[in-house]
C-alpha positions as CSV (number, residue, x, y, z in Angstrom):
1,M,13.1,-6.0,3.0
2,A,14.3,-3.2,5.2
3,A,12.1,-3.1,8.3
4,D,11.2,0.6,8.0
5,E,10.3,0.3,4.3
6,K,8.2,-2.9,5.0
7,A,6.4,-1.1,7.8
8,Q,5.7,1.9,5.6
9,A,4.4,-0.3,2.7
10,T,2.1,-2.2,5.1
11,G,0.9,1.0,6.7
12,E,0.0,2.4,3.2
13,Q,-1.7,-0.8,2.2
14,A,-3.8,-0.8,5.4
15,K,-4.6,2.9,5.3
16,G,-5.7,2.5,1.7
17,K,-7.9,-0.4,2.4
18,V,-9.6,1.5,5.2
19,K,-10.2,4.5,3.0
20,K,-11.5,2.3,0.2
21,V,-14.0,0.5,2.5
22,V,-15.1,3.7,4.2
23,G,-15.5,5.5,0.9
24,G,-17.6,2.6,-0.4
25,A,-19.7,2.5,2.7
26,V,-20.6,6.2,2.7
27,G,-20.8,6.5,-1.1
28,N,-17.8,8.8,-1.4
29,E,-16.2,7.9,-4.7
30,S,-13.2,10.3,-4.3
31,L,-12.3,8.8,-1.0
32,R,-12.7,5.3,-2.4
33,A,-10.4,6.2,-5.3
34,E,-7.9,7.8,-2.9
35,G,-7.9,4.5,-0.9
36,R,-7.3,2.4,-4.1
37,G,-4.4,4.7,-5.0
38,E,-2.8,4.5,-1.6
39,E,-3.2,0.8,-1.4
40,S,-1.5,0.5,-4.8
41,K,1.3,2.7,-3.7
42,G,1.9,0.4,-0.7
43,D,1.8,-2.7,-3.0
44,L,4.4,-1.1,-5.3
45,R,6.6,-0.2,-2.4
46,A,6.4,-3.8,-1.1
47,A,7.2,-5.2,-4.6
48,K,10.2,-2.8,-5.0
49,E,11.6,-4.0,-1.7
50,K,11.2,-7.7,-2.6
51,V,13.1,-7.1,-5.9
52,K,15.8,-5.3,-4.0
53,D,16.0,-8.3,-1.5
54,A,16.2,-10.8,-4.4
55,F,19.2,-9.0,-5.9
56,K,21.0,-8.7,-2.5
57,G,21.0,-12.5,-2.1
58,K,22.9,-13.0,-5.4
């Protein structure tokens, strides 16, 4: 996985988790949903990079 893409994916996942937790704690459903979306975006980015890495090795 490219280091910058990996860092970006990890950042999105962490930022999403924080928004999700804060949104749940304060009862803000839109912030919580935004956090879930951002976390999913990070997960997808990480998965994409793993697939790219798998094909590079062959």
